[in-house]
RODO-2510 file (C-alpha; in nm, 4 decimals, decimal comma):
residues 611
     n   res          X          Y          Z
     1     m    18,4644    17,0273     8,4782
     2     l    18,6422    16,7313     8,2855
     3     i    18,9931    16,7056     8,1544
     4     i    19,0311    16,4616     7,9063
     5     t    19,3968    16,3155     7,8131
     6     d    19,4819    16,0795     7,4937
     7     i    19,6560    15,7871     7,3912
     8     v    19,9594    15,9971     7,2892
     9     g    19,9346    16,2363     7,5748
    10     n    19,8047    16,5310     7,4343
    11     t    19,5389    16,7373     7,7179
    12     e    19,2585    16,9253     7,6854
    13     a    18,9559    17,0674     7,8352
    14     l    18,6804    16,8823     7,7569
    15     i    18,3365    17,1262     7,7363
    16     g    17,9566    17,0725     7,6189
    17     y    17,8981    16,7330     7,7220
    18     k    17,5323    16,6510     7,8642
    19     g    17,4019    16,4349     8,0651
    20     l    17,6831    16,3810     8,3083
    21     k    17,6453    16,0845     8,5595
    22     r    17,9271    15,9061     8,8082
    23     f    17,7932    15,5117     8,9177
    24     r    17,9893    15,4699     9,2701
    25     s    17,9434    15,1408     9,4515
    26     v    18,0091    14,9723     9,7429
    27     s    18,1520    14,7044     9,5873
    28     g    18,4350    14,9386     9,4387
    29     e    18,2826    15,0166     9,1498
    30     k    18,3154    15,3820     8,9648
    31     t    18,1897    15,4924     8,6176
    32     l    18,1381    15,8140     8,4665
    33     a    17,8866    15,7962     8,1092
    34     f    17,8079    16,1211     7,9621
    35     l    17,7098    16,2738     7,5648
    36     i    17,8823    16,5151     7,3835
    37     f    17,8390    16,7109     7,0778
    38     p    18,0687    16,8724     6,8594
    39     t    18,0556    17,2830     6,8930
    40     e    18,2590    17,5076     6,8016
    41     q    18,3891    17,5805     7,2022
    42     n    18,5404    17,2083     7,2237
    43     a    18,6615    17,2068     6,8205
    44     h    19,0232    17,1472     7,0674
    45     s    18,8546    16,8449     7,2131
    46     f    18,5922    16,6820     7,0089
    47     d    18,7863    16,4477     6,8796
    48     m    19,0072    16,3088     7,1737
    49     v    18,6936    16,1793     7,2943
    50     q    18,7972    15,8175     7,2148
    51     e    18,8502    15,5193     7,3008
    52     e    19,1232    15,4369     7,6036
    53     s    19,1318    15,8137     7,6390
    54     i    19,1707    15,9096     8,0122
    55     i    18,9214    16,1501     8,1630
    56     e    18,9471    16,3220     8,4737
    57     f    18,6998    16,4452     8,7205
    58     k    18,7038    16,5436     9,1011
    59     g    19,0145    16,4387     9,1196
    60     e    19,0106    16,0778     9,0113
    61     t    19,1070    15,9307     8,6650
    62     y    18,8825    15,7100     8,4091
    63     r    18,9277    15,5774     8,1439
    64     i    18,6507    15,5435     7,8436
    65     k    18,5692    15,1830     7,7526
    66     q    18,2420    15,2029     7,5543
    67     m    18,1678    15,4917     7,2897
    68     n    17,8594    15,4844     7,0546
    69     e    17,8244    15,7974     6,7589
    70     k    17,5178    15,8339     6,6869
    71     n    17,3243    16,1018     6,4331
    72     k    17,0791    16,3357     6,5902
    73     g    16,8734    16,4706     6,2658
    74     q    17,2010    16,6954     6,0608
    75     t    17,4656    16,6324     6,3376
    76     f    17,5613    16,3500     6,5485
    77     h    17,6674    16,3447     6,9114
    78     k    17,8998    16,0137     7,1154
    79     e    17,8288    15,8124     7,4151
    80     v    18,0664    15,7883     7,6302
    81     v    18,1045    15,5172     7,9363
    82     a    18,4123    15,5294     8,1165
    83     i    18,5651    15,3276     8,3749
    84     h    18,8141    15,3958     8,7438
    85     t    19,1472    15,3236     8,6322
    86     f    19,2014    15,0935     8,8738
    87     f    19,0084    14,8597     8,7085
    88     d    19,2861    14,8571     8,4372
    89     l    19,4698    14,5622     8,6676
    90     i    19,2775    14,3303     8,4171
    91     d    19,5115    14,4014     8,1549
    92     e    19,7983    14,3115     8,4096
    93     h    19,9057    13,9083     8,4734
    94     q    20,0289    13,7913     8,7472
    95     y    20,2394    13,4375     8,5662
    96     d    20,3356    13,3006     8,9451
    97     t    20,1062    13,0614     9,1645
    98     h    20,1011    12,9841     9,5466
    99     n    19,9916    12,7307     9,7315
   100     g    19,9601    12,7310    10,1131
   101     s    19,8833    12,9926    10,4116
   102     m    19,8979    13,3838    10,3244
   103     t    19,8259    13,6844    10,5611
   104     f    19,6086    13,9247    10,4087
   105     d    19,9167    14,1363    10,3374
   106     a    20,0735    13,8833    10,1773
   107     a    19,8386    13,8086     9,9670
   108     l    19,7750    14,2211     9,8539
   109     q    20,1486    14,2347     9,7911
   110     f    20,1393    13,8748     9,5580
   111     v    19,8193    14,0783     9,3615
   112     f    19,9938    14,4186     9,3971
   113     a    20,3386    14,3711     9,3111
   114     g    20,5130    14,6627     9,0787
   115     t    20,1719    14,8006     9,0248
   116     g    20,2484    15,1300     9,1891
   117     y    19,9319    15,0738     9,4678
   118     t    19,9603    15,1113     9,7726
   119     w    19,7283    15,0472    10,0635
   120     a    19,6664    15,0350    10,4608
   121     v    19,4831    14,7788    10,6495
   122     l    19,2620    14,9222    10,8820
   123     d    19,0905    14,6292    11,0194
   124     t    19,1963    14,2461    11,1751
   125     f    19,2114    13,9518    10,8945
   126     y    19,3552    13,5830    10,9603
   127     a    19,6006    13,3925    10,7556
   128     e    19,3827    13,2266    10,4831
   129     s    19,5081    12,9105    10,2985
   130     f    19,5444    12,8959     9,9059
   131     e    19,5960    12,6136     9,6430
   132     n    19,7057    12,7714     9,2733
   133     f    19,6702    13,0767     9,3774
   134     g    19,8124    13,3112     9,0425
   135     n    19,7876    13,2753     8,6984
   136     d    19,5474    13,5543     8,6526
   137     n    19,4812    13,9302     8,5483
   138     r    19,5496    14,0914     8,9028
   139     l    19,2039    14,2193     8,9139
   140     s    19,0844    13,8433     8,9344
   141     l    19,3074    13,7990     9,1783
   142     f    19,2054    14,1044     9,3821
   143     q    18,8466    13,9911     9,4181
   144     k    18,9297    13,6307     9,4972
   145     v    19,1579    13,7694     9,7992
   146     l    18,8196    14,0002     9,8956
   147     k    18,6256    13,7020     9,8723
   148     r    18,8424    13,4971    10,0782
   149     y    18,9535    13,7529    10,3475
   150     g    18,5913    13,8924    10,3670
   151     a    18,7325    14,3047    10,2995
   152     e    18,5782    14,6042    10,0747
   153     f    18,7705    14,8581     9,9971
   154     t    18,7906    15,2337     9,8731
   155     i    19,0520    15,3817     9,6194
   156     n    19,2165    15,7516     9,7064
   157     g    19,4198    15,8313     9,3791
   158     t    19,6714    15,4655     9,3616
   159     f    19,6330    15,3967     9,7045
   160     l    19,3982    15,1805     9,8724
   161     t    19,2126    15,1687    10,2254
   162     l    19,0596    14,7928    10,3507
   163     k    18,8424    14,7027    10,6081
   164     r    18,5611    14,4857    10,6954
   165     k    18,3542    14,7175    10,5960
   166     i    18,3500    15,0570    10,4377
   167     g    18,1042    15,3529    10,5090
   168     n    18,0342    15,4828    10,8445
   169     a    17,7132    15,4066    11,0955
   170     t    17,4994    15,7421    11,0714
   171     d    17,1545    15,8452    11,1625
   172     f    17,1029    15,9961    10,8264
   173     q    16,7003    15,9902    10,7281
   174     f    16,5456    15,8848    10,3863
   175     r    16,2018    16,0122    10,4743
   176     y    15,8829    16,0085    10,2937
   177     s    15,7918    16,3812    10,2699
   178     y    16,1049    16,4938    10,3936
   179     n    16,3975    16,3987    10,0881
   180     v    16,2538    16,1181     9,8898
   181     k    16,1462    16,2018     9,5491
   182     t    15,9993    15,9027     9,4281
   183     i    16,1397    15,5564     9,5015
   184     n    16,1278    15,1675     9,3877
   185     r    16,1520    14,8385     9,5267
   186     s    16,2604    14,5385     9,3419
   187     v    16,2829    14,1743     9,4511
   188     d    16,4933    13,9004     9,2824
   189     t    16,4160    13,5471     9,3144
   190     n    16,6537    13,4478     9,0197
   191     n    16,9010    13,3257     9,2945
   192     l    16,7081    13,1980     9,5435
   193     s    16,8078    12,8582     9,7085
   194     t    16,6957    12,6782     9,9724
   195     y    16,9123    12,3429    10,0253
   196     i    17,3395    12,2836     9,9310
   197     k    17,6085    12,0078     9,9232
   198     g    17,8882    12,0118    10,0298
   199     f    18,2891    11,8228     9,9495
   200     g    18,5611    11,9394    10,1426
   201     k    18,9470    11,7525    10,1074
   202     q    18,9097    11,4402     9,8688
   203     n    19,1085    11,1168     9,9495
   204     e    19,3107    10,9255     9,6851
   205     d    19,0427    10,7111     9,6310
   206     g    18,8182    10,9382     9,5206
   207     s    18,5967    10,9895     9,8740
   208     y    18,6142    11,2300    10,0748
   209     v    18,7194    11,3493    10,4095
   210     v    18,4236    11,4995    10,5074
   211     k    18,1169    11,6251    10,3486
   212     s    17,7845    11,7168    10,4642
   213     e    17,4662    11,9188    10,3442
   214     y    17,2074    12,2032    10,4617
   215     t    16,8912    12,2461    10,4388
   216     s    16,7614    12,6480    10,5434
   217     p    16,4441    12,7034    10,7447
   218     n    16,2956    12,8880    10,4107
   219     a    16,2588    12,5709    10,2208
   220     a    15,9591    12,5316    10,4301
   221     i    15,7983    12,8888    10,2884
   222     f    16,0280    12,8293     9,9243
   223     g    16,0820    12,4476     9,8650
   224     i    16,3533    12,2697     9,7808
   225     r    16,5801    12,4996     9,5444
   226     h    16,8928    12,3645     9,4716
   227     a    17,2277    12,5578     9,4663
   228     k    17,5256    12,4874     9,3365
   229     p    17,7759    12,2238     9,5377
   230     v    18,0599    12,3362     9,6997
   231     y    18,3876    12,1892     9,6201
   232     d    18,6308    12,2917     9,8608
   233     e    18,9662    12,0891     9,9656
   234     r    19,0246    12,3495    10,2160
   235     y    18,7686    12,1556    10,4268
   236     t    18,8391    11,8624    10,6606
   237     t    18,5836    11,9017    10,9361
   238     l    18,2458    11,9453    10,9412
   239     e    18,1635    12,2264    11,1523
   240     g    18,3822    12,4822    10,8723
   241     l    18,2303    12,3370    10,5759
   242     n    17,8983    12,3776    10,7574
   243     e    17,9765    12,7173    10,7983
   244     r    18,0683    12,7703    10,4495
   245     l    17,7214    12,6480    10,3266
   246     v    17,5277    12,8483    10,5572
   247     a    17,7235    13,1345    10,4120
   248     e    17,6925    13,0477    10,0734
   249     l    17,3645    12,9854    10,1181
   250     i    17,0981    13,2688     9,9062
   251     d    16,8346    13,1429    10,0977
   252     t    16,6075    13,5042    10,1002
   253     p    16,4917    13,7050     9,7968
   254     e    16,7243    13,9755     9,6755
   255     v    16,5677    14,3017     9,7427
   256     s    16,6652    14,6761     9,6080
   257     i    16,5153    14,9647     9,6802
   258     t    16,6159    15,2868     9,4306
   259     l    16,5509    15,5922     9,5940
   260     d    16,5503    15,9790     9,3975
   261     f    16,6523    16,1778     9,6976
   262     a    16,6153    16,5445     9,7304
   263     d    16,9849    16,6232     9,7377
   264     l    17,0396    16,9893     9,9110
   265     r    17,3934    17,0810     9,7735
   266     m    17,2537    17,3087     9,5067
   267     v    17,0862    17,5100     9,7079
   268     g    17,3396    17,5094     9,9970
   269     f    17,2290    17,2475    10,2954
   270     p    17,5612    17,0728    10,2193
   271     y    17,5547    16,8551    10,5422
   272     d    17,3040    16,5331    10,4673
   273     v    17,5226    16,3539    10,2225
   274     p    17,5339    15,9983    10,2176
   275     g    17,8307    15,7754    10,1232
   276     e    17,8499    15,4402     9,9609
   277     g    17,8342    15,1803    10,2436
   278     d    17,6925    15,3985    10,4951
   279     d    17,4357    15,2222    10,7397
   280     v    17,1044    15,4630    10,6725
   281     f    16,7169    15,4919    10,8133
   282     l    16,4446    15,4719    10,5259
   283     i    16,0966    15,5128    10,6135
   284     y    15,8370    15,5816    10,3741
   285     e    15,4768    15,5264    10,5293
   286     p    15,3055    15,4950    10,2072
   287     m    15,4646    15,1573    10,1453
   288     n    15,4901    15,0473    10,5078
   289     l    15,8798    15,0796    10,5220
   290     d    16,0450    15,0829    10,8133
   291     l    16,3819    14,9882    10,8739
   292     e    16,7837    15,0174    10,8614
   293     t    16,9939    14,9199    10,5685
   294     r    17,3074    15,0043    10,3679
   295     i    17,3695    15,1759    10,0989
   296     i    17,4876    15,0062     9,7992
   297     d    17,5553    15,2078     9,4957
   298     i    17,5094    15,6092     9,4485
   299     t    17,4646    15,7324     9,1160
   300     e    17,4551    16,1235     9,1135
   301     a    17,3882    16,3921     8,8199
   302     f    17,6097    16,6489     8,6839
   303     s    17,5819    16,9754     8,4932
   304     e    17,8751    17,1485     8,3189
   305     f    17,8401    17,4283     8,5588
   306     s    17,8684    17,2896     8,8879
   307     d    18,0567    17,0495     9,0822
   308     y    17,7741    16,9558     9,3235
   309     p    17,5048    16,6780     9,1994
   310     v    17,1467    16,7971     9,0344
   311     k    17,0164    16,4639     9,1079
   312     t    17,1315    16,1302     9,3252
   313     d    16,9618    15,8413     9,3299
   314     v    17,1099    15,5955     9,5933
   315     t    16,9995    15,2182     9,6335
   316     l    16,9285    15,0874     9,9511
   317     a    16,9846    14,6389     9,9562
   318     n    17,0626    14,3112    10,0794
   319     f    17,3318    14,1822     9,8547
   320     r    17,6453    14,3503     9,6842
   321     n    17,7372    14,3197     9,3827
   322     n    18,0711    14,1702     9,1953
   323     m    18,2478    14,4679     9,1017
   324     t    18,5006    14,2528     8,8688
   325     d    18,2191    14,0739     8,6993
   326     q    18,0390    14,4431     8,6752
   327     f    18,3722    14,5879     8,5003
   328     v    18,4217    14,2672     8,2749
   329     e    18,0657    14,3827     8,1260
   330     f    18,2068    14,6745     7,9983
   331     s    18,5511    14,5629     7,8976
   332     r    18,6067    14,5379     7,5082
   333     t    18,8172    14,2329     7,4762
   334     q    18,5109    14,0773     7,7027
   335     k    18,7698    13,9164     7,9537
   336     t    18,6685    13,6392     8,1912
   337     v    18,7290    13,5689     8,5100
   338     t    18,7128    13,2303     8,6600
   339     e    18,4216    13,1573     8,9028
   340     i    18,6445    13,0228     9,1739
   341     i    19,0470    12,8689     9,1546
   342     e    19,1409    12,7947     9,5220
   343     g    19,3891    12,9473     9,5742
   344     n    20,2331    14,2324     9,6646
   345     r    20,4743    14,5420     9,6077
   346     k    20,5444    14,8994     9,4655
   347     l    20,5927    14,8363     9,8261
   348     p    20,8855    15,1495     9,8885
   349     y    21,1106    15,0862    10,1937
   350     r    20,9774    15,3933    10,3493
   351     v    20,5850    15,4048    10,3069
   352     l    20,6607    15,8126    10,5008
   353     d    20,6820    15,9567    10,1527
   354     d    20,3399    15,8887     9,9697
   355     a    20,1980    15,9241    10,2983
   356     v    20,3277    16,2905    10,2853
   357     k    20,2429    16,3278     9,9152
   358     r    19,9081    16,1819     9,9575
   359     a    19,8482    16,4363    10,2692
   360     t    20,0275    16,7729    10,0881
   361     e    19,8064    16,7074     9,7697
   362     a    19,4820    16,6856     9,9997
   363     l    19,5675    16,9659    10,1839
   364     q    19,6712    17,2359     9,9156
   365     s    19,3836    17,1144     9,7102
   366     a    19,1677    17,1487     9,9543
   367     q    18,8030    17,4048     9,9520
   368     t    18,6958    17,4166    10,3060
   369     e    18,4012    17,6251    10,4667
   370     v    18,4916    17,7493    10,8446
   371     e    18,2001    17,7523    11,0794
   372     f    18,1960    17,8637    11,4357
   373     n    17,9540    17,6058    11,6546
   374     n    18,1155    17,4884    11,9519
   375     g    18,4399    17,5559    11,8257
   376     f    18,5608    17,6122    11,4323
   377     i    18,4663    17,3179    11,1834
   378     l    18,6243    17,3335    10,8927
   379     r    18,4269    17,1367    10,6274
   380     s    18,5252    16,9841    10,2682
   381     k    18,3000    17,1655     9,9988
   382     e    18,3762    16,8139     9,7935
   383     n    18,2267    16,6194    10,0798
   384     p    18,0728    16,7961    10,3782
   385     n    18,1181    16,4827    10,5801
   386     y    18,4856    16,5159    10,5772
   387     l    18,5507    16,7872    10,8681
   388     v    18,8010    16,9012    11,1201
   389     l    18,7038    17,0376    11,4445
   390     v    18,8900    17,2687    11,6560
   391     n    18,8364    17,3946    12,0315
   392     s    18,9262    17,4402    12,3686
   393     a    18,8648    17,0101    12,4459
   394     g    19,1340    16,9373    12,1411
   395     i    19,0917    16,8661    11,7334
   396     g    18,8961    16,5615    11,5880
   397     v    18,8775    16,4520    11,2374
   398     s    18,5503    16,3029    11,1375
   399     l    18,4458    16,1431    10,8011
   400     d    18,0792    16,1418    10,8608
   401     g    17,9311    16,5092    10,9365
   402     g    18,0989    16,5137    11,3163
   403     k    17,9174    16,1700    11,4473
   404     t    18,2352    15,9987    11,4987
   405     f    18,5934    16,1190    11,5129
   406     r    18,7836    15,8389    11,4414
   407     t    19,0894    16,0525    11,4067
   408     a    19,1215    16,2915    11,7354
   409     m    19,4263    16,4879    11,9932
   410     t    19,2675    16,5840    12,3449
   411     a    19,4147    16,5774    12,6803
   412     e    19,3612    16,1965    12,7279
   413     g    19,6022    16,1260    12,4079
   414     f    19,6020    16,0752    12,0167
   415     v    19,3853    15,8390    11,9035
   416     a    19,3860    15,7452    11,5155
   417     d    19,3042    15,4049    11,2456
   418     l    19,6160    15,4959    11,0875
   419     i    19,9856    15,7098    11,1820
   420     t    20,2565    15,7577    10,9825
   421     s    20,5772    15,8811    11,0972
   422     g    20,9323    15,9803    10,9973
   423     t    21,0677    15,9546    11,3906
   424     m    20,8162    15,9142    11,7224
   425     l    20,9434    15,9911    12,1009
   426     f    20,7929    15,8053    12,3986
   427     d    20,8418    15,6852    12,6871
   428     r    20,5792    15,3822    12,6813
   429     l    20,4421    15,2563    12,3623
   430     y    20,1380    14,9908    12,4554
   431     g    19,9332    14,7988    12,2472
   432     g    19,8512    14,4362    12,1548
   433     t    20,0676    14,3433    11,8536
   434     a    20,3967    14,5909    11,6869
   435     v    20,4389    14,5130    11,3625
   436     l    20,7908    14,6606    11,2285
   437     g    20,7903    14,6288    10,8147
   438     g    20,6171    14,3820    10,5932
   439     p    20,4182    14,3830    10,2386
   440     n    20,3516    14,7709    10,2665
   441     s    20,6804    14,8726    10,4596
   442     g    20,9942    14,6330    10,2912
   443     n    21,2677    14,4969    10,5749
   444     g    21,1584    14,5580    10,9135
   445     s    21,4425    14,6357    11,1971
   446     m    21,4513    14,7619    11,5342
   447     i    21,8321    14,9186    11,6669
   448     v    21,8253    14,9697    12,0578
   449     q    22,1024    15,1772    12,2072
   450     d    22,2477    15,2608    12,5185
   451     a    22,2551    15,5631    12,6863
   452     t    22,6340    15,6246    12,5155
   453     g    22,4656    15,5372    12,1539
   454     a    22,6223    15,2202    12,1290
   455     i    22,4209    14,9698    11,9825
   456     h    22,3716    14,6632    12,1566
   457     t    22,0578    14,5057    12,0169
   458     t    21,9440    14,4661    11,6695
   459     i    21,5938    14,2575    11,5629
   460     d    21,5635    14,2566    11,1714
   461     g    21,5518    14,0031    10,8435
   462     n    21,8388    13,7780    10,9810
   463     g    21,7175    13,7319    11,3252
   464     v    21,8154    13,8754    11,6623
   465     n    22,1494    14,0240    11,8009
   466     t    22,2745    14,0962    12,0915
   467     n    22,4789    14,0749    12,3707
   468     k    22,2592    14,1406    12,6301
   469     v    22,0089    13,9320    12,7089
   470     t    21,8631    13,8327    12,9958
   471     i    21,5510    13,5652    12,9963
   472     r    21,4149    13,5069    13,3578
   473     r    21,1716    13,1805    13,4358
   474     p    20,8379    13,3421    13,6484
   475     d    21,0007    13,1946    13,9248
   476     g    21,2779    13,4749    13,9095
   477     f    21,5404    13,2083    13,8378
   478     h    21,7830    13,3593    13,5065
   479     l    21,8104    13,1015    13,2084
   480     i    22,0593    13,3785    13,0036
   481     n    22,1950    13,6047    13,2028
   482     n    22,3275    13,8706    13,0198
   483     g    22,3628    13,7151    12,6790
   484     m    22,5419    13,4209    12,9057
   485     a    22,3217    13,0493    12,9284
   486     n    22,3161    12,9316    13,2959
   487     f    22,1045    12,6451    13,2035
   488     d    22,2149    12,2568    13,1592
   489     f    21,9281    12,0342    13,1429
   490     g    22,1136    11,6921    13,1362
   491     v    22,1820    11,4284    13,4331
   492     m    22,5090    11,2998    13,3683
   493     t    22,5551    10,9287    13,5003
   494     h    22,9027    10,8209    13,6800
   495     d    23,1421    10,6370    13,4392
   496     p    23,1623    10,3529    13,5403
   497     p    22,8790    10,3086    13,7356
   498     f    22,9447    10,3807    14,1098
   499     m    22,8194    10,0595    14,2792
   500     y    22,8400     9,9927    14,5859
   501     n    22,7589     9,6351    14,7550
   502     t    22,5006     9,6257    14,4638
   503     f    22,5606     9,3449    14,1395
   504     m    22,4836     9,3972    13,7502
   505     s    22,1953     9,1340    13,6411
   506     g    22,1736     9,1466    13,2805
   507     y    22,0154     9,5052    13,2740
   508     w    21,9552     9,5332    13,6189
   509     y    22,1056     9,6718    13,9154
   510     g    22,0708     9,3898    14,1811
   511     t    22,1411     9,3610    14,5941
   512     k    21,9712     9,1412    14,8273
   513     s    22,1132     9,3496    15,0763
   514     p    21,8933     9,4550    15,3827
   515     d    22,0991     9,7741    15,3741
   516     w    22,0710    10,0480    15,1498
   517     a    22,2903     9,9873    14,8761
   518     t    22,3859    10,1949    14,5877
   519     c    22,3714    10,1567    14,2159
   520     n    22,5294    10,5004    14,0560
   521     y    22,5779    10,8652    14,1166
   522     y    22,3668    11,1500    13,9014
   523     t    22,5041    11,5086    13,8455
   524     f    22,3014    11,7850    13,6875
   525     r    22,2889    12,1785    13,7312
   526     h    21,9564    12,2664    13,9528
   527     a    21,8481    12,4716    13,6010
   528     a    21,4992    12,3368    13,6306
   529     r    21,2077    12,2745    13,8843
   530     y    21,2003    11,8809    13,8844
   531     l    21,4126    11,5741    13,8555
   532     k    21,2502    11,2928    13,6946
   533     f    21,3561    10,8988    13,6535
   534     g    21,1867    10,6988    13,4452
   535     m    21,2897    10,3218    13,5672
   536     s    21,1704     9,9608    13,6125
   537     v    21,1564     9,7827    13,9863
   538     a    21,1059     9,4381    14,0207
   539     m    21,1309     9,1363    14,3140
   540     e    21,2345     8,8071    14,3260
   541     a    21,0079     8,7421    14,5395
   542     g    20,8914     8,8932    14,9137
   543     s    20,9211     9,2731    14,8825
   544     g    21,1748     9,5734    14,8681
   545     q    21,2838     9,9566    14,8823
   546     v    21,3533    10,2192    14,5899
   547     s    21,5294    10,5495    14,6875
   548     i    21,6807    10,8268    14,5640
   549     h    21,9294    10,9942    14,8310
   550     d    22,1163    11,3655    14,7955
   551     t    22,5123    11,3236    14,9305
   552     s    22,3887    11,4058    15,2371
   553     g    22,1765    11,1122    15,2837
   554     k    21,8120    11,2868    15,2944
   555     i    21,6195    11,0511    15,1010
   556     l    21,4090    11,2662    14,8314
   557     w    21,2176    11,0094    14,7143
   558     y    21,1014    10,6508    14,8081
   559     l    20,9100    10,3429    14,6897
   560     h    20,8386    10,0223    14,8763
   561     h    20,6751     9,7428    14,5928
   562     s    20,6754     9,3701    14,5711
   563     y    20,6528     9,3628    14,2093
   564     t    20,7954     9,0437    14,0409
   565     l    20,9970     8,9808    13,7653
   566     s    20,7448     8,8625    13,5964
   567     n    20,5015     9,1943    13,5885
   568     e    20,8336     9,4545    13,6207
   569     y    20,6156     9,7719    13,7187
   570     y    20,7274    10,0974    13,5099
   571     l    20,7318    10,4459    13,7188
   572     e    20,8221    10,7841    13,7277
   573     a    21,0065    10,9301    14,0109
   574     t    20,9281    11,2854    14,0490
   575     i    21,1236    11,4871    14,2758
   576     d    21,0570    11,8812    14,3366
   577     l    21,4025    12,0450    14,3632
   578     g    21,2476    12,4175    14,4556
   579     v    21,3259    12,7025    14,3001
   580     p    21,6573    12,6845    14,0233
   581     t    21,9772    12,7980    14,1790
   582     g    22,2012    12,6929    13,9081
   583     a    22,4086    12,5127    14,1762
   584     m    22,5401    12,1324    14,0551
   585     k    22,3859    11,8874    14,2514
   586     n    22,4307    11,5085    14,2859
   587     v    22,1724    11,2166    14,3959
   588     f    22,2212    10,8497    14,4382
   589     l    22,0272    10,5882    14,3612
   590     r    21,9657    10,3057    14,5978
   591     i    21,7693     9,9546    14,6492
   592     s    21,7137     9,7274    14,9388
   593     t    21,5610     9,4197    15,0604
   594     d    21,3210     9,3608    15,3300
   595     d    21,4557     9,0054    15,3871
   596     g    21,8271     8,9705    15,3030
   597     k    21,6696     8,6893    15,1178
   598     y    21,5501     8,7543    14,8021
   599     g    21,6838     8,9876    14,5031
   600     s    21,5527     9,3669    14,4454
   601     y    21,5916     9,4953    14,0965
   602     v    21,5862     9,8215    13,9201
   603     r    21,6753     9,9617    13,6416
   604     v    21,6985    10,3414    13,4901
   605     l    21,5022    10,3993    13,1182
   606     s    21,5674    10,7647    13,1303
   607     r    21,6364    11,0404    13,3286
   608     w    21,5831    11,4558    13,2837
   609     l    21,4864    11,8378    13,4248
   610     e    21,1956    11,9500    13,3507
   611     g    20,9471    12,2449    13,4818
***
């Protein structure tokens, strides 16, 4: 059944329509098309079939974007095309612009801020860089985000689910003499190219930091066919630009296969139902076809008196059409979307409210069939691929007819792609990355209480506030103990220099003593493993010695050398102090000569603790 709401808000049931078709695509497009004739039965709603009226079908809303009125004999009819209301975003503009890196969530927030749309991201996407991203309609910006991050999406009301690839890996078969009525294979080489050039970031003088070219191996078959060059300021390495060129080039014919298959839902066999994005098998011996492919488009024809399709066509292809470009063709104002401009947030503070609302609506409106096969199977009549299995092993929720259960509860635990919770109690939480807050959840925060309920640590947008921090090195030393710093990486000197049997010569400590002479005395806290001195050493002639002693006279570091002032020698002395203790320590820097006749010199350029 169709429900229509006109532009002033009047709502009626729409009857008397013919040839209702629903088109849905892996690129996100959803379209309705039908004919309607004026009758006595639909006199209350026929005139409401006008441009911009809203059509509701199977829980989704569509806006009439094309309507033609034609006469047929003594009567006339209306031909209607309606586009899913998600694509109304072409009429909303994001005036701000962004330059720089953005996470996937941040990009979605930028696109959807204030629109009422929320989302869940079910895969991992790396941050991407944008230049002048914005100042465009939101649909165009969303398409750029999908391209940049390599994502696909599904729509459920105002909730989007984004993944790298929608659909399921199934063992569904389209097979000759089983469920295939007719088949049409189309090959398109209009976009085929075998050669492409690319240019990365441009220098001020007009040259390029990096540029490259790529020739496909298929040039041996199709010859050299030039593709439009790539100009992209983001690329500064040859490796990155080459990857882009290979990805950009369409070097094989675009092949699509359209099937009219026997959809058995009308006659009570509802289980073999493919969805857009599904990986399926096509076996058609007359054309010598035996391949695994993907469903790109589905076109379903409905009668007025049944919720099940009376005819289903699917398109299998090795390419994907552009969602935005297709929709623009339906746009009454023919708005344009720019090809590339390089380049988020109704966003409630609590995502739980919207999640509960969606789940409640789904449960209350469910039409379910109950089966018994290895337990109770609760199967959706609307989409029989959606089912819940309950048996002694646990409870599982499947979106692919029971082939896989990505949400399940068994004796081994709970598995889910997405969990929305108000309060969660646990002893241990394992995982890779915990994200608090973000574009869909507002400002994240975490509060830690002790056994009495007193708050001692908070983590939020203002940072970490705590009085119970302990930071321990791998060797066990506490750099911070219960919130108090227990380290000091400075190495202090005696002032004035603590000298014995030495003299100053310019910026050098010097001595002519054959016994150890003290240059200075250094103090530090033992908060690191190694004490380091950067120094230069030299002799007037002959040879001498340099050493570092502790207060007991033990030599911690020693050098015997014959470097002269003309080739003064720089070195770094490294002393292993052992596992840090935090105790105060002191050392002496000392020098001597071998013969007591020629001067021995040293100067300290730097000293520090590390490791």
